[in-house]
C-alpha positions in Angstrom: 5.5 7.0 -3.3 2.7 7.3 -6.0 0.0 6.7 -3.5 -0.7 7.3 0.5 -3.5 6.8 2.9 -6.0 9.5 3.9 -7.8 9.6 7.2 -10.6 12.2 6.7 -11.5 12.9 10.2 -7.9 13.2 11.3 -7.3 15.7 8.3 -10.1 17.6 9.4 -9.6 17.7 13.1 -6.0 19.4 12.0 -7.1 21.8 9.1 -10.4 22.7 9.7 -9.3 26.2 10.5 -7.5 26.6 6.9 -9.3 28.8 4.3 -10.0 26.7 0.9 -6.8 28.4 -0.7 -4.7 27.4 2.4 -6.3 23.8 2.3 -5.5 23.6 -1.5 -1.9 24.8 -0.6 -1.1 22.2 1.8 -2.3 19.3 0.2 -0.2 19.8 -3.0 2.7 20.3 -0.8 2.0 16.9 0.7 1.5 15.8 -2.9 4.9 16.9 -3.9 6.5 15.8 -0.8 5.1 12.4 -1.2 5.9 12.3 -4.8 9.6 13.0 -4.6 10.2 11.6 -1.2 12.5 14.6 0.1 12.1 17.9 1.9 10.4 21.1 0.2 12.4 23.9 -1.1 13.3 26.4 1.6 12.1 29.2 -0.2 8.5 29.5 0.2 8.1 31.2 -3.4 9.9 28.1 -5.1 7.5 25.7 -3.4 4.6 28.0 -4.7 6.1 27.6 -7.7 6.4 23.9 -7.8 2.6 23.3 -6.6 1.4 25.7 -9.6 0.2 28.4 -7.2 2.8 31.2 -7.8 0.5 34.0 -6.7 -0.1 32.4 -3.4 3.2 32.5 -1.5 1.7 33.9 1.4 -0.7 31.0 2.0 2.2 28.6 1.4 4.2 29.9 3.8 1.6 29.8 6.5 1.2 26.5 5.7 4.9 25.6 5.8 5.2 27.2 9.0 2.3 25.3 10.7 2.9 21.9 9.3 6.3 21.8 8.5 10.0 21.9 10.1 12.4 23.9 8.6 16.0 22.4 8.5 18.4 24.6 7.1 20.4 23.1 4.4 17.8 20.5 3.5 14.4 22.2 3.3 10.9 22.1 4.9 10.2 18.4 6.8 6.9 17.1 7.4 7.5 15.1 10.5 4.3 12.4 9.7 5.5 12.3 6.0 8.8 11.1 6.9 7.4 8.3 9.0 5.1 7.2 6.2 7.7 7.1 3.7 10.0 5.0 6.0 7.1 2.6 6.7 6.3 2.5 3.1 9.7 1.4 2.2 9.9 -1.1 5.1 6.7 -2.9 3.5 8.5 -2.7 0.2 11.4 -4.6 1.4 9.3 -7.3 3.2 7.2 -7.8 0.1 10.6 -8.2 -1.8 12.2 -10.5 0.9 8.6 -12.8 0.7 8.8 -12.6 -3.1 12.3 -14.2 -2.8 11.4 -16.7 -0.6 8.5 -17.7 -2.3 10.3 -18.2 -5.8 12.9 -20.3 -3.8 10.3 -22.3 -2.4 9.0 -23.1 -6.1 12.3 -23.5 -7.3 12.9 -26.2 -4.2 9.6 -27.7 -4.9 10.5 -28.2 -8.9 13.6 -29.9 -7.8 11.8 -32.6 -5.9 9.2 -33.3 -8.6 12.3 -33.9 -10.9 13.7 -36.5 -8.4 10.3 -38.4 -8.2 10.2 -41.8 -9.7 7.6 -44.3 -10.2 8.5 -46.1 -7.1 7.1 -43.3 -5.0 3.5 -44.1 -3.7 0.6 -41.9 -5.4 -1.3 -39.2 -3.7 -4.8 -40.5 -2.4 -7.9 -39.1 -1.2 -6.6 -39.7 2.4 -4.5 -36.5 2.2 -6.0 -33.7 3.6 -6.9 -30.6 1.6 -4.3 -27.8 0.9 -6.4 -25.5 3.1 -6.5 -27.4 6.0 -2.5 -27.1 6.2 -2.2 -23.6 5.8 -1.6 -21.7 8.8 -3.8 -18.3 9.3 -1.6 -15.5 9.2 -1.5 -13.7 12.6 -2.2 -10.2 10.7 -5.3 -11.7 9.6 -8.6 -12.1 11.7 -10.0 -16.0 12.0 -13.4 -14.6 11.0 -11.9 -12.9 7.7 -9.2 -16.1 7.3 -12.3 -18.6 7.3 -14.8 -16.6 5.1 -11.8 -15.8 2.4 -11.2 -19.7 2.3 -15.0 -20.3 1.7 -14.6 -17.6 -0.9 -11.8 -19.6 -2.7 -13.7 -22.7 -2.6 -16.5 -20.9 -4.0 -14.6 -19.7 -6.9 -13.0 -23.3 -7.5 -9.6 -21.7 -6.6 -8.5 -23.4 -3.5 -5.9 -21.3 -1.5 -2.2 -22.5 -1.8 0.8 -21.3 -0.2 2.2 -19.8 -3.6 -1.2 -17.9 -4.0 -1.1 -16.6 -0.6 2.3 -15.5 -0.8 1.4 -13.8 -4.1 -1.6 -11.8 -2.4 0.8 -10.7 0.5 3.4 -9.3 -1.9 0.6 -7.6 -3.9 -1.2 -6.1 -0.9 2.0 -4.6 0.4 2.7 -3.1 -3.2 -0.8 -1.4 -2.8 0.3 -0.4 0.9 -2.6 -2.4 2.2 -2.6 -4.9 5.0 -3.0 -8.6 4.0 -6.3 -8.9 6.1 -7.6 -5.4 3.8 -6.6 -7.4 0.8 -8.4 -10.6 1.6 -11.7 -8.5 2.5 -11.7 -6.7 -0.8 -11.2 -10.2 -2.7 -14.5 -11.2 -0.9 -16.5 -7.8 -1.4 -15.7 -7.3 -5.0 -15.8 -10.9 -5.9 -11.9 -11.6 -7.1 -10.4 -14.9 -7.2 -7.0 -13.1 -6.1 -5.5 -9.7 -5.6 -3.3 -7.4 -7.6 -2.2 -4.0 -7.1 -2.3 -2.9 -10.5 -6.1 -3.0 -9.9 -6.1 -0.8 -7.2 -3.6 1.5 -9.0 -5.9 1.7 -12.0 -8.5 2.9 -9.5 -6.5 5.7 -7.9 -5.5 6.8 -11.4 -9.1 7.5 -12.6 -9.6 9.1 -9.1 -6.5 11.3 -9.6 -7.9 12.3 -13.2 -11.1 14.3 -11.5 -9.3 15.3 -8.5 -6.1 16.9 -9.4 -4.1 13.7 -8.5 -3.8 14.8 -4.8 -4.4 11.4 -3.7 -5.1 10.6 0.1 -3.1 11.6 3.1 -2.6 10.5 6.7 -2.0 13.7 8.8 
């Protein structure tokens, strides 16, 4: 994982007793944990070296014993971290399945277009706009959905099933809900949504903040 969300109040309520050095140890331990998606080394001195704090083994040991569980033969495990990693992979797999389904739908539509002949009746103005036929995803509130449809209309980009599928996939890549992605599009004036746009912002933040990202406790 190259990104994880951070609930500030949640984090502070669990780490408010740590001194600055211990807090830094914890954040860096979490970064390494999420980056490599595996338990930290059993030896605290090895962990301290890995997070570039070899002179703070004592602080690293305090953090490991409080926020991690040692499984001999595996290493130090963070319970919350394991849940977040599993959730991340679950979303990625769902996005992959959605992408394949969307691609298959496009192929089916192309096959149908090839079979059309001049005997088919032309589309008239009596057909309903595509936006009226799209069902609102259950994960998106009606207000957010209606506002997003208006936003797409204002930027002259009527929402299609394919476009919605693409936004859903990109939102999952960025570890965001579809609703969050639709809100972000409206707030920032985007026609659509790309995970790369979010990743660029995260990289910019990482340049000035050691790259520690953000973390759910």
